[in-house]
N, C-alpha and C positions, 0 to 999 in steps of 0.2 A: 703567280707571275703573269703579267699581261703580255700577250703576244699579238702584235699587229704588223702584218706585212701586206703592202699594196699588191694587188694582182698585176701580172705583167705577161710578157710573151716568153717566159721561162719554160723549159721543158716540163711536161706534166708527168707526175708520178701518181699512179692509182694504187691505193692500198686496200687490199681486202682484209676483213677482220679488224677494221680500224677501231672498233669499240673495245677490243681486247687489250691486254697489257702491252704486248709488243706493238700492236697497231697504234696505240696512244703515243708510245715513245717515238715511233717513226714520224708521226704527224708533227709532234712537238719539235723534233730536231729539224725537220724540213722548214718549219716556220721560223725557227731561230736562225738557221744557216742562210736562208733566203736564196738558195740556188735553184729551187724547183717550185712549181705550183703543185699543191697537194689536192688530190681527189680522194677523200676518205669514204669508204663504203662499209656498210654493215647490214646484217639481216634485219635488225630492228631499228628503232629510232636512235638518233645520235646521242651518245653518252659522253662525248668529249666536253671539256669544261666550257661553260657558257661565255667566259671572258676571252676565249681564243678566237681570233679573227684571221681572215686571209686564206681560208681553205674552203673547198666545196664538200658537202656531204650528200651522198646518195644512198637511199635504202636499196640494197641489192642482195637478193638471196642467190648465192653462187650455184645452188642446185637448180635454179630456174634459168634455162638457156635464154629465153626471151628477155628477161630482166637484165641479164649480163650483156647481151648483144646491144640492147638499147643504150645502156650506160657507155659502152665502148664506142658506139656510134656518135654519141654526143661529145665525148671528151677526147677520143683518139690519143690515149696516153703514149708517150715515148717509152716510159718505164712502168712495169707492173710489179709490185711486191705482193706476192700471194701468201698472206699470213693466216688466212682463215682456215680453220681445221678443227675437227673433232679430236680432242687430245686426252680426254679422260680414258685411260687405258682399260680400266675394268668395264666402263660403260661401252666402249668399243667392242670388247669381247662378247658382251651379252647382246647388245643391239647392233648386230653386224650390218643389217640393212642400212640403218641410219649412218653408221660409220662409212660404209661404202659410198652412200649418196654424197656425204659431205666431203670426204677425202679424195674419192676417185672421180665420181660424176661431176662434182663441183670443179675439180681441177680441169677436167676435160672441157667444161664450159669456159673457164678462164683461158685455156689454151686457144679455143676458137676465137674468143674476143681479141686476145693478144695477136693472133695470127692475122686477123683482119686489119689490124693497125700496125703490124710489123714491130710490135713493142719488144723491148728487152724484158724478158720474163725472168723474175727472181723468185724462186720457189723455196719455202722454208721447210726443211726436212728435220730428221731426228736421229739421235744415236740409237734409238730402239730398232733401227733396221739391222743391228748387230746382235749376236747371241751372247756377248759378254764373256766369252771364254779367253779372249786375247787382248783385252783393252789395255790402255787407250788405243784408239784407232786413227789412222790417217785416211786421206781421201781415196787411196787406192786399195784399201782392205776390202775383202769380199763380204757382202752382207749375208745374214742368215737370221731373219727375224724370228723371235720366239712367240710373239702374240699377234693378234689380228690387226691392232693399230699399226705395229711395225710393218706388217705385210702390206697394208694399204699405202703407207708412206713409200715403201720400196716400189710398189706398182706405179705410183704417181711419179716417182723419180724416173722410172723407165719411160713413161709417157713424155715427160719434159725433155728427156734426151733426144726424142724424135722431133722436137719442135724445130721448124726450118730456119728460124731467125736466132738472134742472140738469146742464149739462156744461161742461167746460173742456178745451181743448187746450193743452198746454204744449210749445212747440218749443224745442229746445236743440241744442247742438253741441259736439263734442270735449270730452266730460266726462272729467275726470281726477281722480284721488284714490287713496287706499290703502284696501283692505279691511282689516278688523281683524287678519287673520292674514297680511297682506302677500302674499296669494296672487295678487294681480293686479298686473301691471306697468303702467307708464304712461310717457309721454315723459320725465318728470322723472327717474324711477328709472332708466330705460334709458340716458339720457344720462349721469347721474352714474356709474353702474356702468361704462359703456363707457369714459369718460374716465379713471376710476380704474385701469382695466385697460390703459390706453394704446392702446385700439383706435381705428381710424379710423371715424368715423360719417358716413354720407351722409344729408343731410336736404334735403327739397325746399324751394325758396323761391318756388314759383309756386302754392301752395295757401294760401288765406287763411281763417282761422277766428277766432271769438271764444271762446277756450277757457274752459270752465266748470268751476269747482271743484265736486266732488260735494256738499259741504256746502251750497254756495250753491243748487244745484238743489233739494236737499231742503227748504231754507228756503222757496224759491219755491213749491214744491208746497203746503206747509202755509200759506203766506200766502194762496194761492188758496182753500184749504179754510176758513181762518179768516173770510175776507171773503165767502165764497160768491160768488166772482168768476167769472162765466161768460163764455164766448167763448174767443178765442185769445189766448195770451200768449207772447211770447218771453222765455225765462229763460236767460240765459247771462252770460259775462263781457262786458266792454265794449271790450277792446282787440283790434283786428284784427291778428292775428299769423300768420306762417308757422311751420311746424315748425322751420325754420332759426333764426328769431328766438327761439323758445322754448328751443331748445338753447343758444344763446349766452347767454341770460338765466340759464339753469340753471348753466352753467359759471361765470359771473360770481358768482352767489350762493354757490356752494360753493367758490370760489377755485380752480377747476380750469383747467388749460391748455386753451384752446379751439382750439389748432392742429389737433387731431384732428377738428374738425367741418368737413365739406366740403359746399359747396352743390351741389345737383343739381336736376333738374326731374322732373316726374311721368312723363315718357316713359321715363326711365331704369329704372323699376321694372316696367313692363309688367304692371300688375295686371289681374286678370280683369274686374272691374267698373269702369266709368267713374266717376271722381270729379268732382264739380263743383269748379272751380278757386277761385272767389271767392264764398264764402257769407258766413258771419258773420251775426249777428242784431242788429237795432236794438232796444234794450230800454227805450225812452222810456216806452211804455205801462205796463210792469211797474213802473218807478220811480215814475211819477206815480199809478197806480191802486192798486198794492199796497204801495208804500213799499220796494220791493226795492232793495237796495244790494249789488252783488257785490264780492268781493275783487278786487284787481288780480292779475295773473299772478305778480308778485313776492311779494305777500302769500301767494298760494296755495303757492308754492314753500316759503315759510317754514313754513306749516302742515304741509306734507308732511315737511319736515325734522324737525320736532318729533315727528311720528308715527313716522318711521323710528327716531329715537333711543329712543322709548318701546318700540317693538317689539324693538330690539336689547337694551334693558335687561331686558325680560321674558324674552327668549330666554336 
């Protein structure tokens, strides 16, 4: 899809982590909607589609305070969506220094830049700030992270709460979707490919989440910006599902034989970092305050199916 928006004096939205899945979806929605000018930033070279036009891209390492402040001085954004984060939970557990640098120090630098411009700061957080004993959770439930990743996200939430201008915290969970170049896998693609290759797939049925379509999360971020909605918001899907449930729904949608899908539990995998078993998020506040309406998981599979077909056609 060709996107072309002429630049104007619209409010500027700076997106960190713009090369990532969520960042790509935010930039695309801004270009389609035409309400804002997008400043996409990422640690490496731009990986957004070459045919997209009408946005600026700046290489910016959020752990480098000088780089951050230089970009903020040039653009003075009215809104900042801070989506850059180290999210590999096991890697965070093992490489705690890198996790702290990216999730805490990086956010401190974004806070400094945002403060200099009095920007509305929108910070992306996670359901992993909870211990999973009483999920799903609303915005007022007390956090108790089980792993280092969750701890750094909770620490940064607390930093954001001290920001002196407009701030918003968006908590989400199990974000799925496809990057424009199909460079990222997700549970739907993994299950589809595995069953097509007649592999046996083991999926846990003791972890509960409310899976979130990346396009829905991007829309939620921009609804928060549109309404200058401050405070904490849960932005996710509505259905409480296990990975086993998601795999079975994927098999059914694509008409694949589900006999290769086997139930197991979390103990089977012996992961480095502890995972909360039952999280999921209650999104009543986002629906009532923002008008947020997420897709069902089945609708999400359908959207990904169309994106897969389009990618195959382009290839």
